[in-house]
C-alpha positions in Angstrom: -2.5 -57.1 7.6 0.1 -54.6 6.4 0.3 -51.4 8.4 -0.5 -48.5 8.0 -3.9 -49.2 6.5 -6.6 -46.7 5.7 -10.1 -47.7 6.9 -12.7 -45.2 5.7 -12.5 -42.1 3.5 -14.5 -39.0 2.7 -13.3 -36.5 0.0 -14.7 -32.9 -0.1 -15.7 -30.8 -3.0 -15.8 -27.1 -2.2 -17.3 -24.6 -4.7 -13.9 -22.9 -5.2 -10.6 -24.6 -6.1 -8.6 -22.8 -3.4 -9.3 -22.2 0.3 -7.6 -20.0 2.9 -8.4 -21.8 6.1 -10.4 -24.8 7.4 -12.7 -25.4 10.4 -14.0 -28.8 11.5 -16.6 -29.6 14.1 -16.1 -33.2 15.1 -17.6 -35.9 17.3 -15.4 -38.8 18.3 -17.1 -42.0 19.4 -16.2 -45.6 20.0 -13.1 -47.1 21.7 -10.2 -44.6 21.6 -7.7 -46.6 23.7 -4.0 -45.9 23.0 -3.5 -49.2 21.2 -3.8 -50.2 18.5 -2.6 -46.9 17.0 -5.3 -45.1 15.0 -5.2 -41.8 13.1 -8.2 -39.6 12.7 -6.9 -37.6 9.8 -9.0 -34.5 9.2 -7.7 -33.1 5.9 -5.1 -34.4 3.5 -4.4 -32.2 0.4 -2.0 -29.5 -0.7 -1.1 -26.0 0.2 0.6 -24.1 -2.6 0.9 -27.5 -4.3 2.8 -29.0 -1.3 1.3 -32.2 0.2 0.2 -31.9 3.8 -2.1 -33.5 6.4 -3.2 -33.0 10.0 -5.2 -34.8 12.7 -5.3 -36.7 15.9 -3.5 -40.0 16.8 -4.1 -42.4 19.7 -0.4 -43.1 20.1 1.8 -40.4 18.6 5.4 -41.2 18.0 8.4 -39.2 19.1 11.8 -39.8 17.4 14.1 -41.9 19.6 11.3 -42.4 22.2 8.5 -44.2 20.4 4.8 -44.0 21.1 3.9 -41.3 23.6 0.1 -41.5 23.8 -2.8 -39.4 22.5 -1.7 -36.3 20.5 -1.9 -34.0 17.5 0.2 -33.9 14.4 0.6 -31.7 11.4 3.0 -32.5 8.5 4.1 -31.0 5.2 6.3 -32.6 2.5 9.0 -31.3 0.1 11.3 -30.2 2.9 13.3 -31.5 5.9 14.3 -28.0 7.0 13.3 -27.5 10.7 13.3 -23.8 10.0 9.9 -24.4 8.3 8.4 -25.7 11.6 7.5 -24.1 14.9 6.4 -26.6 17.6 4.0 -25.7 20.3 5.2 -25.5 23.9 6.0 -29.0 25.1 5.8 -30.2 21.5 8.5 -31.4 19.1 9.6 -31.4 15.4 9.9 -34.5 13.3 11.8 -34.4 10.0 12.5 -37.5 8.2 12.6 -39.2 4.8 10.8 -42.5 5.4 7.6 -41.2 3.6 9.6 -39.0 1.3 11.1 -35.8 2.7 8.8 -34.1 5.3 8.8 -32.0 8.4 6.1 -31.9 11.0 5.0 -30.7 14.4 3.6 -32.9 17.2 2.3 -32.4 20.7 0.6 -34.6 23.3 -3.1 -33.9 24.0 -5.4 -36.0 26.3 -8.2 -36.2 23.7 -10.8 -39.0 23.9 -14.4 -39.5 23.0 -16.2 -36.1 22.8 -16.7 -33.1 20.6 -13.9 -30.8 19.3 -13.4 -27.8 17.0 -10.3 -28.2 14.9 -8.9 -25.4 12.8 -6.1 -24.8 10.3 -5.4 -21.1 9.8 -2.7 -18.6 9.0 -1.1 -17.2 12.1 1.9 -15.4 10.7 3.7 -14.3 7.6 7.4 -13.6 6.8 9.4 -13.0 3.6 9.6 -16.7 2.9 5.8 -17.5 3.2 2.9 -18.0 5.5 2.6 -20.0 8.7 -0.4 -22.3 9.2 -1.3 -23.5 12.7 -3.3 -26.6 13.6 -5.4 -25.9 16.7 -8.0 -27.8 18.7 -10.7 -26.7 21.2 -12.4 -29.2 23.5 -16.1 -28.3 23.1 -17.2 -30.3 26.3 -14.4 -29.9 28.8 -13.0 -26.6 27.6 -9.3 -25.9 26.9 -7.4 -25.2 23.7 -4.4 -26.9 22.2 -2.0 -26.3 19.4 0.1 -28.7 17.4 2.3 -25.9 16.3 2.7 -24.3 12.9 4.4 -25.0 9.5 5.5 -22.6 6.8 4.2 -22.7 3.2 4.9 -20.4 0.2 1.3 -19.0 0.0 -2.1 -19.5 1.7 -3.7 -21.7 -1.0 -5.4 -24.9 0.4 -6.6 -27.3 -2.3 -10.4 -27.8 -2.4 -10.5 -31.5 -3.0 -8.8 -32.8 0.1 -10.0 -35.7 2.1 -10.8 -37.0 5.6 -10.0 -40.5 6.6 -9.2 -43.0 9.4 -6.3 -45.3 9.6 -4.8 -48.1 11.8 -1.0 -47.8 11.9 0.3 -49.9 14.8 -0.2 -53.0 17.1 -2.9 -54.7 15.0 -2.3 -58.1 13.3 -5.7 -58.3 11.8 -9.0 -56.4 11.4 -10.3 -58.3 14.4 -7.7 -56.5 16.6 -9.2 -53.1 15.8 -11.9 -51.9 18.1 -14.7 -49.7 16.9 -13.3 -46.4 15.7 -15.9 -43.7 14.8 -15.2 -40.2 13.5 -18.2 -37.9 12.8 -17.6 -34.7 10.9 -20.5 -32.6 12.0 -19.5 -29.7 9.8 -16.5 -28.6 7.7 -16.1 -25.0 6.4 -13.5 -22.7 4.9 -12.7 -19.0 4.5 -13.7 -17.9 8.0 -16.7 -20.4 8.0 -18.3 -18.7 5.0 -17.8 -21.6 2.6 -19.0 -25.2 2.9 -18.5 -28.2 0.6 -21.1 -29.0 -2.1 -20.4 -32.7 -2.2 -18.6 -35.5 -0.3 -17.5 -38.8 -1.9 -17.0 -41.7 0.5 -14.8 -44.7 -0.4 -12.8 -47.5 1.1 -9.4 -49.1 1.0 -8.5 -52.7 1.8 -9.9 -52.6 5.4 -13.2 -54.5 5.0 -14.8 -53.9 8.4 -15.6 -50.2 7.7 -18.6 -48.2 6.8 -18.7 -44.6 5.5 -21.7 -42.4 4.7 -23.3 -39.0 5.0 -26.4 -38.5 7.1 -28.1 -35.1 7.4 -24.9 -33.3 6.5 -22.7 -35.3 8.8 -19.9 -37.5 7.5 -19.7 -40.7 9.5 -16.6 -42.9 9.3 -16.9 -46.2 11.2 -14.3 -49.0 11.4 -13.5 -51.9 13.6 -14.0 -55.6 14.2 -17.8 -55.2 14.9 -18.6 -53.0 11.9 -20.6 -54.3 9.0 -20.4 -52.3 5.7 -23.9 -51.0 4.9 -23.0 -48.3 2.3 -21.0 -48.4 -0.9 -18.7 -45.8 -2.4 -20.9 -42.9 -3.3 -21.1 -39.1 -3.9 -23.3 -37.3 -1.4 -24.9 -33.9 -2.0 -24.1 -31.9 1.1 -27.0 -29.5 0.4 -29.6 -32.3 0.3 
């Protein structure tokens, strides 16, 4: 199995082409041990036409140190300038060219199974653009965390971004991946006034995965014990 490998995907269709902010209410279930490394990617799309993504990883990497454990990350492409990144306290910046030029912020966070609110919102502006911050609130234990913030030219998030799960380290086959389950209980934009109309689920090469929408919740399940019960499909989120 060639890593990284995407496991299950859901792509969102909001009623407007551009969004200003995003809020996710999520429920994480299954085995969330540090290894194998898995990425719960909440939204991949573009801001002002610049590719970005953000989410949670079970073993987040730090340059020159390797995997550090559970944490948060937020990356944007088309720059390697650290001036476009502000890490959180105790966090760090990564800028590299191994996935084309990008800069990102990372921080450790002891997340596990449970419910979380995750937000991407503008927190500052300067003559060169706007600063987006990725923040997480633990809905069960309390406490808030920030991955830090990144600068973009304008506050224009693309509507048709996607949520997905990935295995990226320490797995030689699908049998090595324990059950990974990400539930998107709700996703909204523009200060929670806007919700997606549709969600399209689909798959990559990872066969032991299942993705579907049930009562407005996107469910992404993958791992050695998962049997695919649902095909690629568009779901009406208003149904």
